DRENDO-1510 file (C-alpha; in Angstrom, 1 decimal, always signed):
<recs>
REC; n; res; u; v; w
REC; 1; MET; +5.6; +32.0; +62.1 .
REC; 2; ARG; +7.9; +31.3; +59.1 .
REC; 3; SER; +11.6; +31.8; +59.2 .
REC; 4; LYS; +13.2; +33.4; +56.2 .
REC; 5; ASP; +16.6; +32.1; +56.9 .
REC; 6; PHE; +16.1; +29.5; +54.2 .
REC; 7; SER; +15.6; +31.3; +50.9 .
REC; 8; TRP; +15.8; +28.3; +48.6 .
REC; 9; GLY; +12.1; +27.9; +47.5 .
REC; 10; GLU; +9.3; +28.2; +50.0 .
REC; 11; PRO; +10.1; +29.4; +53.6 .
REC; 12; VAL; +10.2; +26.5; +56.1 .
REC; 13; PRO; +7.9; +26.8; +59.1 .
REC; 14; THR; +9.7; +27.2; +62.4 .
REC; 15; GLY; +9.6; +24.0; +64.4 .
REC; 16; CYS; +9.2; +21.8; +61.3 .
REC; 17; PRO; +11.0; +18.5; +61.9 .
REC; 18; SER; +13.4; +19.0; +59.1 .
REC; 19; PRO; +17.0; +18.0; +58.9 .
REC; 20; LEU; +17.7; +21.5; +57.5 .
REC; 21; ARG; +16.7; +23.3; +60.7 .
REC; 22; GLU; +17.8; +23.6; +64.3 .
REC; 23; GLU; +16.0; +25.3; +67.1 .
REC; 24; GLY; +15.3; +28.9; +66.5 .
REC; 25; GLY; +14.8; +28.5; +62.7 .
REC; 26; ARG; +18.6; +28.5; +61.8 .
REC; 27; ILE; +19.9; +26.2; +59.1 .
REC; 28; VAL; +22.6; +23.9; +60.3 .
REC; 29; LYS; +25.4; +23.9; +57.7 .
REC; 30; ALA; +26.3; +20.3; +58.2 .
REC; 31; HIS; +22.7; +19.3; +57.6 .
REC; 32; LEU; +22.5; +21.5; +54.5 .
REC; 33; THR; +25.7; +19.9; +53.2 .
REC; 34; ALA; +24.2; +16.5; +53.7 .
REC; 35; SER; +21.0; +17.4; +51.9 .
REC; 36; LEU; +22.9; +18.9; +49.0 .
REC; 37; LEU; +24.9; +15.7; +48.7 .
REC; 38; ALA; +21.7; +13.7; +48.7 .
REC; 39; LEU; +20.4; +16.0; +46.0 .
REC; 40; VAL; +23.5; +15.6; +43.9 .
REC; 41; ALA; +23.3; +11.8; +44.4 .
REC; 42; GLY; +19.8; +11.9; +43.1 .
REC; 43; ILE; +20.7; +13.6; +39.8 .
REC; 44; GLY; +24.2; +12.2; +39.3 .
REC; 45; LEU; +27.4; +14.2; +39.3 .
REC; 46; ALA; +27.2; +14.9; +35.6 .
REC; 47; GLY; +23.5; +15.3; +35.4 .
REC; 48; THR; +22.9; +11.6; +34.9 .
REC; 49; PRO; +20.0; +10.0; +36.8 .
REC; 50; ALA; +21.2; +7.9; +39.8 .
REC; 51; PHE; +19.6; +4.8; +38.2 .
REC; 52; ALA; +22.2; +5.0; +35.4 .
REC; 53; GLN; +24.3; +2.5; +37.3 .
REC; 54; ASP; +21.3; +0.1; +37.0 .
REC; 55; LEU; +21.1; +0.3; +33.2 .
REC; 56; GLU; +21.4; -3.1; +31.6 .
REC; 57; LYS; +24.5; -3.2; +29.4 .
REC; 58; VAL; +24.2; -4.5; +25.8 .
REC; 59; SER; +27.1; -4.7; +23.4 .
REC; 60; VAL; +26.1; -4.6; +19.8 .
REC; 61; VAL; +28.5; -5.2; +16.9 .
REC; 62; VAL; +27.9; -3.3; +13.7 .
REC; 63; PHE; +29.6; -2.5; +10.4 .
REC; 64; GLY; +31.5; +0.8; +10.3 .
REC; 65; PRO; +30.2; +3.6; +8.0 .
REC; 66; PRO; +29.1; +3.9; +5.3 .
REC; 67; SER; +26.6; +1.1; +5.9 .
REC; 68; LEU; +23.0; +0.7; +6.9 .
REC; 69; GLY; +24.1; -0.9; +10.1 .
REC; 70; ALA; +25.9; +2.3; +11.0 .
REC; 71; PHE; +22.9; +4.5; +10.2 .
REC; 72; LEU; +21.0; +4.6; +13.5 .
REC; 73; PRO; +23.7; +4.0; +16.1 .
REC; 74; PRO; +25.0; +7.6; +16.2 .
REC; 75; VAL; +21.4; +8.8; +16.6 .
REC; 76; ILE; +20.8; +6.4; +19.5 .
REC; 77; GLU; +24.0; +7.6; +21.2 .
REC; 78; ALA; +23.3; +11.3; +20.6 .
REC; 79; GLN; +19.7; +11.2; +21.7 .
REC; 80; LYS; +20.3; +8.6; +24.5 .
REC; 81; PHE; +17.4; +6.5; +23.4 .
REC; 82; ASP; +19.1; +3.5; +25.1 .
REC; 83; GLU; +19.3; +5.2; +28.5 .
REC; 84; LYS; +15.7; +6.4; +28.2 .
REC; 85; ASN; +14.7; +2.7; +27.8 .
REC; 86; GLY; +16.8; +1.3; +30.6 .
REC; 87; LEU; +19.7; +0.1; +28.6 .
REC; 88; GLN; +23.3; +1.1; +28.1 .
REC; 89; VAL; +24.1; +0.1; +24.5 .
REC; 90; THR; +27.7; +0.1; +23.3 .
REC; 91; PHE; +28.2; -0.1; +19.5 .
REC; 92; GLU; +31.4; -1.8; +18.4 .
REC; 93; GLU; +32.3; -1.3; +14.7 .
REC; 94; ARG; +33.9; -4.1; +12.7 .
REC; 95; PRO; +34.5; -4.7; +9.0 .
REC; 96; PRO; +32.2; -7.3; +7.4 .
REC; 97; ASP; +34.4; -10.4; +7.7 .
REC; 98; ALA; +35.3; -9.6; +11.3 .
REC; 99; TYR; +31.7; -8.9; +12.1 .
REC; 100; ALA; +30.6; -12.3; +10.8 .
REC; 101; ALA; +33.3; -14.2; +12.6 .
REC; 102; GLN; +32.9; -12.5; +15.9 .
REC; 103; PHE; +29.1; -12.6; +15.9 .
REC; 104; ASN; +28.8; -16.2; +14.7 .
REC; 105; SER; +31.4; -17.3; +17.3 .
REC; 106; GLY; +29.4; -15.7; +20.1 .
REC; 107; GLU; +32.1; -13.2; +21.0 .
REC; 108; PHE; +29.3; -10.6; +20.3 .
REC; 109; GLN; +25.9; -11.9; +21.3 .
REC; 110; VAL; +24.0; -9.1; +19.5 .
REC; 111; GLY; +24.5; -7.9; +15.9 .
REC; 112; GLY; +23.2; -4.7; +14.5 .
REC; 113; SER; +24.2; -5.3; +10.9 .
REC; 114; ALA; +22.4; -8.6; +10.5 .
REC; 115; ALA; +21.5; -9.3; +6.9 .
REC; 116; LEU; +18.6; -11.7; +7.0 .
REC; 117; LEU; +20.1; -14.2; +4.6 .
REC; 118; THR; +23.3; -14.4; +6.7 .
REC; 119; VAL; +21.2; -15.1; +9.7 .
REC; 120; GLY; +19.5; -18.0; +7.8 .
REC; 121; LEU; +22.9; -19.3; +6.6 .
REC; 122; ALA; +24.3; -19.2; +10.1 .
REC; 123; ASP; +21.4; -21.2; +11.4 .
REC; 124; ILE; +21.9; -23.8; +8.7 .
REC; 125; ARG; +25.5; -24.1; +9.7 .
REC; 126; GLY; +24.6; -24.7; +13.3 .
REC; 127; VAL; +24.8; -21.3; +14.9 .
REC; 128; ASP; +21.7; -20.8; +17.1 .
REC; 129; VAL; +20.6; -17.3; +16.2 .
REC; 130; THR; +17.4; -15.4; +15.7 .
REC; 131; TYR; +16.4; -12.3; +13.8 .
REC; 132; LEU; +14.9; -10.0; +16.4 .
REC; 133; PHE; +13.6; -7.2; +14.2 .
REC; 134; ASN; +14.0; -5.6; +10.8 .
REC; 135; LEU; +15.5; -2.1; +10.3 .
REC; 136; PHE; +15.7; -1.7; +6.5 .
REC; 137; ASP; +14.0; -3.3; +3.5 .
REC; 138; TYR; +16.1; -4.3; +0.5 .
REC; 139; TRP; +17.2; -1.8; -2.1 .
REC; 140; GLY; +20.0; -2.2; -4.5 .
REC; 141; ALA; +21.1; -0.6; -7.7 .
REC; 142; VAL; +23.2; -1.2; -10.8 .
REC; 143; VAL; +24.9; +1.9; -12.2 .
REC; 144; THR; +26.8; +2.4; -15.4 .
REC; 145; SER; +28.4; +5.1; -17.6 .
REC; 146; ARG; +28.5; +2.9; -20.7 .
REC; 147; PRO; +26.1; +4.0; -23.4 .
REC; 148; GLU; +25.7; +0.4; -24.7 .
REC; 149; VAL; +24.4; -0.8; -21.4 .
REC; 150; LYS; +20.7; +0.2; -21.2 .
REC; 151; THR; +19.2; -2.8; -19.4 .
REC; 152; LEU; +20.3; -5.7; -17.1 .
REC; 153; LYS; +20.2; -8.0; -20.1 .
REC; 154; ASP; +22.9; -5.9; -21.8 .
REC; 155; LEU; +25.3; -7.0; -19.0 .
REC; 156; GLU; +25.5; -10.6; -20.4 .
REC; 157; GLY; +29.0; -11.0; -21.8 .
REC; 158; LYS; +30.3; -8.0; -19.9 .
REC; 159; ASP; +31.8; -7.4; -16.5 .
REC; 160; LEU; +30.1; -6.2; -13.3 .
REC; 161; ALA; +31.9; -4.9; -10.3 .
REC; 162; ALA; +30.2; -6.2; -7.1 .
REC; 163; ALA; +30.8; -7.3; -3.6 .
REC; 164; SER; +29.6; -10.8; -4.6 .
REC; 165; GLY; +29.9; -12.2; -1.0 .
REC; 166; THR; +27.2; -9.9; +0.3 .
REC; 167; THR; +23.5; -10.6; +0.6 .
REC; 168; ASN; +22.7; -7.4; -1.3 .
REC; 169; TYR; +24.4; -9.0; -4.3 .
REC; 170; VAL; +22.5; -12.3; -3.7 .
REC; 171; MET; +19.2; -10.4; -4.0 .
REC; 172; PHE; +20.3; -8.6; -7.1 .
REC; 173; ASN; +21.1; -12.0; -8.6 .
REC; 174; TRP; +17.6; -13.2; -7.8 .
REC; 175; LEU; +16.0; -10.0; -9.2 .
REC; 176; ALA; +18.1; -10.2; -12.4 .
REC; 177; LYS; +16.9; -13.7; -13.0 .
REC; 178; GLN; +13.3; -12.6; -12.6 .
REC; 179; GLN; +14.0; -10.4; -15.7 .
REC; 180; GLY; +15.3; -13.3; -17.7 .
REC; 181; VAL; +19.0; -12.4; -17.3 .
REC; 182; ASP; +21.5; -15.3; -17.3 .
REC; 183; THR; +23.8; -14.1; -14.6 .
REC; 184; SER; +26.2; -16.9; -15.3 .
REC; 185; LYS; +27.1; -14.9; -18.5 .
REC; 186; ILE; +28.1; -11.9; -16.4 .
REC; 187; SER; +31.7; -11.7; -15.4 .
REC; 188; VAL; +31.7; -10.5; -11.8 .
REC; 189; VAL; +34.7; -8.5; -10.6 .
REC; 190; ASN; +34.6; -9.1; -6.9 .
REC; 191; THR; +35.7; -6.2; -4.6 .
REC; 192; ALA; +35.1; -5.1; -1.0 .
REC; 193; THR; +32.1; -2.8; -0.5 .
REC; 194; PRO; +34.3; +0.4; +0.1 .
REC; 195; GLY; +35.8; -0.1; -3.4 .
REC; 196; LEU; +32.5; -0.1; -5.3 .
REC; 197; ILE; +32.3; +3.7; -5.6 .
REC; 198; GLY; +35.9; +3.8; -6.9 .
REC; 199; TYR; +35.0; +1.3; -9.7 .
REC; 200; ALA; +32.0; +3.4; -10.7 .
REC; 201; VAL; +33.9; +6.7; -10.7 .
REC; 202; ALA; +36.8; +5.3; -12.7 .
REC; 203; ASP; +34.5; +3.4; -15.1 .
REC; 204; ARG; +36.6; +0.3; -14.5 .
REC; 205; ALA; +33.7; -2.1; -15.3 .
REC; 206; ALA; +30.7; -2.0; -17.5 .
REC; 207; ALA; +28.5; -1.6; -14.5 .
REC; 208; VAL; +28.7; -1.6; -10.7 .
REC; 209; GLN; +26.2; -3.1; -8.2 .
REC; 210; LEU; +25.9; -1.2; -4.9 .
REC; 211; TRP; +23.3; +0.1; -2.4 .
REC; 212; GLU; +22.7; +2.8; +0.1 .
REC; 213; PRO; +24.2; +5.0; +1.5 .
REC; 214; ALA; +27.0; +4.5; -1.0 .
REC; 215; TYR; +24.6; +5.0; -3.9 .
REC; 216; THR; +23.6; +8.5; -2.7 .
REC; 217; SER; +27.2; +9.4; -2.2 .
REC; 218; LEU; +28.0; +8.4; -5.7 .
REC; 219; VAL; +25.1; +10.1; -7.5 .
REC; 220; THR; +25.7; +13.3; -5.5 .
REC; 221; LYS; +29.2; +13.5; -6.9 .
REC; 222; HIS; +28.4; +12.0; -10.3 .
REC; 223; PRO; +24.8; +12.9; -11.2 .
REC; 224; ASP; +25.3; +11.9; -14.8 .
REC; 225; ILE; +25.7; +8.2; -14.0 .
REC; 226; ARG; +22.8; +6.0; -15.0 .
REC; 227; THR; +20.8; +3.6; -12.9 .
REC; 228; LEU; +19.4; +0.4; -14.4 .
REC; 229; ASP; +15.9; -0.7; -13.4 .
REC; 230; LEU; +15.9; -3.8; -11.2 .
REC; 231; GLY; +12.1; -3.9; -10.9 .
REC; 232; ILE; +12.4; -4.5; -7.2 .
REC; 233; ALA; +8.9; -3.6; -6.0 .
REC; 234; GLU; +6.9; -5.3; -8.8 .
REC; 235; ASN; +9.0; -8.4; -8.8 .
REC; 236; TRP; +8.9; -8.9; -5.1 .
REC; 237; GLU; +5.2; -8.2; -4.7 .
REC; 238; LYS; +4.5; -10.7; -7.5 .
REC; 239; PHE; +6.7; -13.3; -5.7 .
REC; 240; ALA; +5.8; -12.6; -2.0 .
REC; 241; GLY; +2.4; -10.9; -2.2 .
REC; 242; SER; +3.8; -8.1; -0.1 .
REC; 243; ARG; +5.8; -4.9; -0.4 .
REC; 244; ASN; +7.8; -5.7; +2.7 .
REC; 245; LEU; +11.2; -7.1; +1.7 .
REC; 246; PRO; +13.1; -7.6; +5.0 .
REC; 247; TYR; +16.8; -7.2; +4.4 .
REC; 248; LEU; +18.8; -5.9; +7.4 .
REC; 249; GLY; +18.1; -5.7; +11.1 .
REC; 250; VAL; +19.2; -6.8; +14.5 .
REC; 251; ALA; +19.9; -10.4; +15.4 .
REC; 252; ALA; +21.1; -12.2; +18.5 .
REC; 253; HIS; +22.1; -15.5; +19.8 .
REC; 254; THR; +19.1; -17.4; +21.0 .
REC; 255; SER; +20.8; -18.1; +24.4 .
REC; 256; TRP; +21.2; -14.4; +24.9 .
REC; 257; VAL; +17.5; -13.7; +24.1 .
REC; 258; LYS; +16.4; -16.4; +26.6 .
REC; 259; GLU; +18.5; -14.8; +29.3 .
REC; 260; HIS; +17.6; -11.2; +28.4 .
REC; 261; PRO; +14.0; -11.2; +27.0 .
REC; 262; GLU; +13.2; -7.8; +28.4 .
REC; 263; ALA; +16.4; -6.3; +27.0 .
REC; 264; ALA; +15.5; -7.7; +23.6 .
REC; 265; GLU; +12.1; -5.9; +23.7 .
REC; 266; LYS; +13.7; -2.7; +25.0 .
REC; 267; LEU; +16.3; -2.8; +22.2 .
REC; 268; PHE; +13.5; -2.9; +19.7 .
REC; 269; THR; +12.0; +0.2; +21.3 .
REC; 270; VAL; +15.3; +1.9; +21.2 .
REC; 271; TYR; +15.7; +1.4; +17.5 .
REC; 272; GLN; +12.1; +2.2; +16.8 .
REC; 273; GLN; +12.3; +5.6; +18.6 .
REC; 274; ALA; +15.6; +6.4; +16.8 .
REC; 275; ALA; +14.0; +5.6; +13.4 .
REC; 276; ASP; +11.0; +7.8; +14.3 .
REC; 277; TRP; +13.3; +10.6; +15.3 .
REC; 278; VAL; +15.3; +10.4; +12.1 .
REC; 279; SER; +12.1; +10.5; +10.0 .
REC; 280; LYS; +10.9; +13.6; +11.8 .
REC; 281; ASN; +14.3; +15.3; +11.9 .
REC; 282; PRO; +16.1; +14.5; +8.6 .
REC; 283; ASP; +18.4; +17.5; +8.6 .
REC; 284; GLU; +19.6; +17.1; +12.2 .
REC; 285; ALA; +19.9; +13.3; +11.7 .
REC; 286; ALA; +22.1; +13.7; +8.6 .
REC; 287; LYS; +24.6; +15.7; +10.6 .
REC; 288; LEU; +24.8; +12.9; +13.1 .
REC; 289; ILE; +25.0; +10.2; +10.5 .
REC; 290; VAL; +27.7; +11.8; +8.4 .
REC; 291; PRO; +29.3; +14.3; +10.8 .
REC; 292; LYS; +32.5; +14.7; +8.7 .
REC; 293; GLY; +30.6; +15.0; +5.4 .
REC; 294; THR; +30.3; +18.2; +3.4 .
REC; 295; ALA; +27.1; +20.2; +3.4 .
REC; 296; ASP; +26.2; +18.6; +0.1 .
REC; 297; ASP; +26.8; +15.1; +1.6 .
REC; 298; GLN; +24.5; +15.9; +4.6 .
REC; 299; ALA; +21.8; +17.4; +2.4 .
REC; 300; ALA; +21.9; +14.2; +0.2 .
REC; 301; ILE; +21.4; +12.0; +3.3 .
REC; 302; ALA; +18.6; +14.3; +4.5 .
REC; 303; ALA; +16.9; +13.9; +1.1 .
REC; 304; LEU; +17.4; +10.1; +1.3 .
REC; 305; ILE; +15.6; +10.1; +4.6 .
REC; 306; ARG; +12.7; +12.2; +3.4 .
REC; 307; ASN; +12.1; +10.0; +0.4 .
REC; 308; ASN; +12.8; +6.6; +2.1 .
REC; 309; ASP; +12.1; +4.7; -1.2 .
REC; 310; ARG; +15.8; +3.8; -1.5 .
REC; 311; LEU; +16.7; +3.9; +2.2 .
REC; 312; GLY; +13.9; +1.5; +3.0 .
REC; 313; MET; +13.8; +2.2; +6.7 .
REC; 314; ASN; +11.1; -0.2; +8.0 .
REC; 315; VAL; +11.5; -1.1; +11.7 .
REC; 316; ARG; +9.3; -4.1; +12.3 .
REC; 317; LYS; +9.4; -7.0; +14.7 .
REC; 318; ALA; +10.4; -10.2; +13.0 .
REC; 319; GLY; +7.2; -12.0; +14.1 .
REC; 320; GLU; +5.1; -9.4; +12.2 .
REC; 321; ILE; +6.7; -10.2; +8.9 .
REC; 322; GLY; +7.4; -13.9; +9.3 .
REC; 323; GLU; +5.9; -14.8; +5.9 .
REC; 324; GLU; +8.0; -12.3; +4.1 .
REC; 325; ILE; +11.1; -13.5; +5.9 .
REC; 326; LYS; +10.4; -17.0; +4.7 .
REC; 327; LYS; +10.0; -15.7; +1.1 .
REC; 328; VAL; +13.5; -14.1; +1.4 .
REC; 329; TYR; +14.8; -17.5; +2.5 .
REC; 330; GLN; +13.1; -19.0; -0.5 .
REC; 331; ALA; +14.8; -16.5; -2.8 .
REC; 332; GLY; +18.1; -17.3; -1.2 .
REC; 333; LYS; +17.6; -21.0; -2.0 .
REC; 334; GLU; +16.6; -20.3; -5.6 .
REC; 335; VAL; +20.0; -18.7; -6.3 .
REC; 336; GLY; +22.0; -21.2; -4.3 .
REC; 337; TRP; +22.9; -19.0; -1.4 .
REC; 338; LEU; +21.0; -21.1; +1.2 .
REC; 339; PRO; +21.5; -24.9; +1.0 .
REC; 340; GLY; +18.4; -25.6; +3.0 .
REC; 341; ASP; +15.6; -24.1; +5.0 .
REC; 342; PRO; +16.5; -22.1; +8.2 .
REC; 343; LYS; +14.5; -23.1; +11.3 .
REC; 344; ASP; +11.4; -21.1; +12.3 .
REC; 345; SER; +13.2; -20.1; +15.4 .
REC; 346; THR; +15.3; -17.7; +13.3 .
REC; 347; ILE; +12.2; -15.6; +13.2 .
REC; 348; TYR; +11.9; -14.2; +16.8 .
REC; 349; GLN; +8.6; -14.4; +18.5 .
REC; 350; ALA; +8.5; -12.7; +21.9 .
REC; 351; GLY; +7.5; -15.1; +24.6 .
REC; 352; LYS; +8.1; -18.2; +22.5 .
</recs>
């Protein structure tokens, strides 16, 4: 005989030793309440799994937007890729100077706007850090509205607005020298990265050196501005024997990695899944990346994702591209950015 007193799902057999029944097949309210509480506890009061309290917390410092370091965090947060991989990642935005100071000091143990050359420089200066994985390969541009500036060589004797303290500018300097340009003859007008678009719009310098996503924002609003050829792919492949040009990724203090090796591996998976999702859902991703942008802004970011030539999204473990990383270090030495060779330990190898 089956009692129909309990209509939630299958009827419960009379006499079944269940906490939801008492003799005669009636449901005891107190027991039902207890079971419901247990069910709620299993899914969490807000629909969050009960194991959420067991998620390992990781605080990651990143540049604020617009920046490549701020490209994937909103996607990770919205799609909860961290929780799906057993982590609770908190992204803390900082301007570049504060980022460098707080990461190098160890106030933040993990950095998500880690330019590879700054990792190498930190190591040489005695900061024990390692490049966990790459997120974006290098891409930079020089734009101009001046008709007399047709090539990089034409910049000799003229002024160039640039954020000269950034590693993007360092790599531009190296690429320019590969084309025979004497960069010492270029008068560099140094400005913070947010000011580069303003220089280009106002035509306050003969040319401006900048990168994504600022470049896309600029050319969307000023499609008539011209871009000079840096010859990135051909020059780098000739130098390194590879198309991989690791540029920006996630780094951490070596002590943190030793204490949290599993979290380091999970963090890679989090970013990898976010990058895959962005590639497959460019329109939806653009709305997360530039939520306050216009429809044109979001369409431009979506187009940037679809093409990827300029975005250069290339999520790879550092150990997989170790030789290319060493070539980046070599390029940094050639232009005087790195005073020596960073240790091999800056290239993270899981289990070593």
